[in-house]
C-alpha positions as CSV (number, residue, x, y, z in Angstrom):
1,M,0.0,0.0,0.0
2,R,1.4,3.4,-1.0
3,V,0.9,5.7,1.9
4,V,1.6,9.4,1.9
5,F,1.8,11.0,5.4
6,M,1.1,14.7,6.0
7,G,1.8,16.4,9.4
8,T,3.9,19.0,11.1
9,P,4.0,19.1,15.0
10,E,5.0,16.7,17.7
11,F,1.4,15.5,17.9
12,A,1.8,13.8,14.5
13,V,5.2,12.1,15.2
14,P,3.8,8.9,17.0
15,S,1.4,8.3,14.1
16,L,4.2,8.4,11.6
17,E,6.4,6.2,13.7
18,R,3.6,3.7,14.3
19,L,3.0,3.3,10.6
20,A,6.7,2.9,9.9
21,T,7.1,0.1,12.5
22,H,4.0,-1.9,11.5
23,G,4.6,-2.4,7.8
24,Y,3.1,0.8,6.4
25,T,6.2,3.0,6.0
26,P,5.1,6.0,4.0
27,I,6.5,6.5,0.5
28,A,6.7,10.2,1.2
29,V,6.2,12.7,4.0
30,V,4.7,16.2,3.6
31,T,5.3,18.7,6.3
32,G,5.8,22.4,6.9
33,P,8.8,24.4,5.7
34,D,11.9,24.8,8.0
35,R,11.4,27.9,10.1
36,P,13.7,30.1,12.3
37,R,13.1,29.0,15.9
38,G,14.6,29.6,19.3
39,R,16.7,32.4,20.7
40,G,19.2,32.2,17.9
41,Q,16.5,32.0,15.2
42,K,18.2,29.0,13.7
43,L,16.5,27.4,10.7
44,T,14.9,24.3,12.2
45,P,13.0,21.4,10.7
46,T,9.5,20.4,11.9
47,P,9.2,17.5,14.3
48,V,7.7,15.4,11.6
49,K,10.6,16.1,9.2
50,E,13.0,15.2,12.0
51,A,11.2,11.9,12.5
52,A,11.1,11.2,8.7
53,L,14.8,11.7,8.4
54,R,15.4,9.4,11.4
55,L,13.2,6.8,9.7
56,N,15.0,7.3,6.3
57,I,11.8,8.2,4.6
58,A,12.1,10.1,1.3
59,P,11.1,12.2,-0.4
60,I,10.1,14.9,2.1
61,L,7.9,17.6,0.6
62,Q,7.7,21.0,2.3
63,P,5.3,23.2,0.3
64,E,4.9,26.9,1.3
65,S,1.3,26.7,0.1
66,V,-0.8,23.5,-0.2
67,K,-2.9,25.5,-2.8
68,D,0.1,25.7,-5.2
69,P,-0.8,23.7,-8.3
70,A,2.7,22.3,-8.3
71,F,2.1,20.7,-5.0
72,A,-1.0,18.9,-6.3
73,E,1.1,17.7,-9.2
74,A,3.8,16.4,-6.9
75,V,1.3,14.5,-4.9
76,A,-0.3,13.0,-8.0
77,A,3.1,11.9,-9.2
78,L,3.5,9.8,-6.0
79,A,0.3,7.8,-7.0
80,P,-0.8,7.3,-3.4
81,D,-3.3,4.7,-2.3
82,V,-4.0,6.5,1.0
83,I,-3.2,10.0,2.3
84,V,-2.9,10.2,6.1
85,V,-3.3,13.7,7.6
86,V,-2.4,14.4,11.2
87,A,-2.2,18.0,12.4
88,F,-1.5,19.5,9.0
89,K,-3.0,22.3,6.9
90,I,-6.5,22.2,5.3
91,L,-6.0,20.5,2.0
92,P,-7.8,21.5,-1.3
93,P,-9.6,18.7,-3.1
94,E,-7.0,18.8,-5.9
95,V,-4.6,17.3,-3.4
96,Y,-6.6,14.8,-1.3
97,T,-8.5,13.3,-4.2
98,Q,-5.3,12.0,-5.5
99,A,-5.5,9.1,-3.1
100,K,-7.0,6.0,-4.8
101,Q,-8.5,4.6,-1.6
102,G,-9.1,7.9,0.2
103,A,-7.5,10.5,2.4
104,F,-8.3,10.6,6.0
105,N,-7.6,12.9,9.0
106,L,-7.0,12.3,12.7
107,H,-9.0,14.7,14.8
108,G,-8.6,15.3,18.5
109,S,-12.3,15.0,19.6
110,L,-15.3,12.8,19.3
111,L,-16.8,14.4,16.2
112,P,-19.0,16.1,15.4
113,R,-18.3,17.8,18.8
114,Y,-15.4,20.2,18.8
115,R,-14.9,20.7,15.1
116,G,-12.1,23.2,14.6
117,A,-8.5,24.1,15.3
118,A,-8.4,23.8,19.1
119,P,-10.4,20.7,20.1
120,I,-8.3,19.7,23.1
121,H,-8.1,23.2,24.5
122,R,-11.8,23.8,24.1
123,A,-12.9,20.4,25.6
124,V,-10.7,21.0,28.7
125,M,-11.8,24.6,29.1
126,A,-15.4,23.4,29.0
127,G,-14.8,21.0,31.8
128,E,-15.6,17.9,29.7
129,P,-15.0,14.6,31.5
130,E,-14.3,12.9,28.2
131,T,-13.0,13.5,24.7
132,G,-11.4,11.2,22.2
133,V,-10.0,10.7,18.7
134,T,-11.8,10.4,15.4
135,T,-10.6,9.4,12.0
136,F,-12.6,10.5,9.0
137,F,-12.4,10.7,5.2
138,L,-11.7,14.2,4.0
139,K,-14.3,16.3,2.2
140,Q,-14.2,20.0,1.3
141,Q,-16.0,21.3,4.4
142,V,-13.5,21.0,7.3
143,D,-14.0,18.3,9.9
144,T,-17.3,17.0,8.4
145,G,-16.4,13.8,6.5
146,A,-17.7,10.3,7.1
147,M,-16.2,8.9,10.3
148,I,-14.1,5.7,10.2
149,L,-13.5,5.1,13.9
150,Q,-13.8,6.8,17.2
151,W,-12.1,6.0,20.4
152,P,-12.8,7.8,23.7
153,L,-10.3,9.3,26.1
154,S,-11.1,10.4,29.7
155,I,-10.1,13.9,31.0
156,G,-9.2,14.0,34.7
157,P,-10.6,17.0,36.7
158,D,-7.2,18.5,37.2
159,E,-5.5,17.5,33.9
160,T,-4.2,20.2,31.6
161,T,-4.5,20.4,27.9
162,G,-0.8,19.4,27.8
163,D,-1.6,16.2,29.8
164,V,-4.5,15.3,27.5
165,H,-2.4,16.1,24.4
166,D,0.4,13.7,25.4
167,R,-2.0,10.8,26.1
168,M,-4.0,11.6,22.9
169,M,-0.9,11.5,20.8
170,D,-0.4,7.8,21.6
171,L,-4.1,6.9,21.3
172,G,-4.3,8.8,18.0
173,A,-1.3,6.9,16.6
174,D,-3.0,3.6,17.3
175,A,-6.2,4.9,15.6
176,V,-4.2,5.9,12.5
177,L,-2.6,2.5,12.3
178,E,-6.0,0.7,12.7
179,T,-7.6,3.0,10.1
180,V,-4.9,2.2,7.6
181,R,-5.2,-1.5,8.3
182,R,-9.0,-1.4,7.7
183,I,-8.5,0.5,4.4
184,D,-5.9,-2.0,3.3
185,A,-8.1,-4.9,4.2
186,G,-11.2,-3.4,2.6
187,T,-13.1,-3.6,5.9
188,V,-13.8,0.1,6.4
189,Q,-17.3,0.9,7.5
190,T,-18.1,4.6,7.8
191,Q,-20.7,6.6,9.7
192,P,-21.9,10.1,8.6
193,Q,-21.7,12.9,11.1
194,D,-24.9,14.4,12.6
195,D,-24.4,18.1,11.9
196,S,-27.1,19.0,14.4
197,L,-24.8,17.8,17.2
198,A,-21.8,19.7,16.0
199,T,-20.0,22.2,18.4
200,P,-17.1,24.5,17.4
201,A,-13.5,24.5,18.7
202,P,-12.1,27.7,17.2
203,K,-8.5,28.8,17.4
204,I,-7.4,30.3,20.7
205,F,-6.6,34.1,20.4
206,P,-4.8,36.1,23.1
207,D,-8.0,37.7,24.4
208,D,-9.5,34.2,24.8
209,A,-6.8,33.4,27.4
210,R,-7.6,36.2,29.8
211,I,-8.8,34.7,33.2
212,P,-12.4,35.6,33.9
213,W,-12.2,36.1,37.7
214,E,-15.8,37.1,37.8
215,A,-16.8,33.5,36.9
216,S,-17.0,30.6,39.3
217,A,-13.9,28.8,40.7
218,E,-14.8,25.8,38.6
219,V,-14.9,27.9,35.4
220,V,-11.6,29.6,36.3
221,H,-9.9,26.3,37.1
222,N,-11.0,24.8,33.8
223,H,-10.0,27.9,31.9
224,V,-6.5,27.8,33.4
225,R,-5.9,24.1,32.8
226,G,-7.4,24.3,29.3
227,L,-4.8,26.8,28.3
228,S,-1.8,25.1,29.9
229,P,0.9,24.9,28.9
230,Y,0.2,26.9,25.8
231,P,-0.7,29.7,25.3
232,G,-1.1,30.1,29.1
233,A,-4.1,31.8,30.8
234,W,-3.1,35.4,31.7
235,T,-4.1,38.1,34.1
236,H,-2.6,41.4,35.3
237,H,-1.4,42.6,38.7
238,G,-1.2,46.3,38.0
239,D,1.0,46.6,35.0
240,T,2.6,43.1,35.5
241,L,1.5,40.3,33.3
242,L,1.2,37.0,35.0
243,K,0.5,33.6,33.4
244,I,-1.1,30.9,35.5
245,Y,-0.7,27.3,34.6
246,R,-2.1,25.2,37.4
247,T,-4.8,25.8,40.1
248,R,-7.1,23.9,42.4
249,R,-10.4,25.0,43.8
250,V,-10.5,26.0,47.5
251,P,-13.4,27.2,49.7
252,E,-12.2,30.7,50.4
253,H,-14.1,33.6,48.9
254,G,-13.9,37.4,48.3
255,T,-14.2,40.0,45.7
256,P,-13.5,38.5,42.2
257,G,-9.8,38.8,41.4
258,A,-8.8,39.7,45.0
259,V,-5.6,38.0,46.3
260,V,-7.0,36.7,49.6
261,E,-3.8,34.9,50.6
262,A,-0.2,35.5,49.4
263,G,1.9,33.2,51.7
264,P,2.5,30.4,52.1
265,R,-0.3,29.8,49.6
266,L,-1.5,32.0,46.7
267,V,-5.3,32.1,46.8
268,V,-7.4,34.3,44.5
269,A,-11.1,34.9,44.8
270,C,-13.5,34.2,42.0
271,G,-17.1,35.1,41.4
272,E,-18.0,32.0,43.4
273,G,-15.4,30.4,45.6
274,A,-11.7,30.7,45.0
275,V,-8.7,29.0,43.4
276,E,-5.2,28.3,44.8
277,V,-2.6,29.1,42.2
278,L,-0.1,26.3,42.0
279,E,2.2,27.3,39.1
280,L,2.6,30.7,37.5
281,Q,5.0,32.9,35.6
282,Q,5.9,36.6,35.6
283,E,6.4,37.9,32.1
284,G,10.0,37.4,31.0
285,R,10.7,35.1,33.9
286,R,10.7,31.3,34.5
287,R,7.6,29.3,35.3
288,L,7.6,28.6,39.0
289,E,5.7,26.8,41.8
290,A,3.6,29.4,43.7
291,A,5.6,29.0,46.9
292,V,8.9,29.7,45.1
293,F,7.3,32.6,43.1
294,L,6.1,34.2,46.4
295,N,9.7,34.2,47.7
296,G,10.6,36.7,45.0
297,Y,7.4,38.6,44.3
298,D,5.4,40.9,46.7
299,F,1.7,41.2,46.5
300,A,0.8,44.4,48.4
301,A,-2.2,44.4,50.8
302,E,-5.5,44.2,49.0
303,A,-3.8,43.1,45.8
304,H,-6.2,42.5,42.9
305,L,-5.8,40.6,39.6
306,A,-7.7,41.7,36.5
């Protein structure tokens, strides 16, 4: 079976590795261009490119635009049976229809719930107890194609998006392998999505990450863990930007945003209840546990976060 794999970030790497170690080594990998990264702005390959090089997979295509007709021609020249897409750009039909037995995507939710760019973030922010992975055949409207398989994944009450992401990477890799096996064996059975049950998972913008202290402690707690480790829920103490990465709900109360305890614990009041801040970061500084942070940061009396 001629498999072409398309993906860019770390999330896609286990899926590529799983295919390569179970008899479905891709004939080509498509990933994003090398970009300047880090303090030295050194030109750096994507995690998927690094994995492809390690696995001796060639060619590696790195189109600047997936809409470039030359890219569609390059994919057609590969004569793929299947195109596997994991955390990559939205492909035009001219590209994904080149796969004789279909092109499918791995999505980080139980579709049709949480369609969009940030399904893990949005599920954790909403306080969902469960999410999952879905593989589905591509069609022109994003995240709407016929579903091949769905596997659930629990979300713990204190897990962050990073925690769920790391477990989902592994589950998703198994789902990708199983989907390719079913396509290869001709045993795929699909199920259409019920659009009436669809919910959105739009991209996270900076303003979305502001902490809504006026909400309940449960909402604030879910907001913080849903945005951890990236991009990080933020708030201001005066002119100082603080990012908060882990919290837990506590019974204290006060005016929303008020710092009701600043040693040895850091406790901030919400619209209902309060949260204890466990990990946070001052802009330009390292991420620290709250007790260590408070050793070097002074919250004046009646401090307030907004």
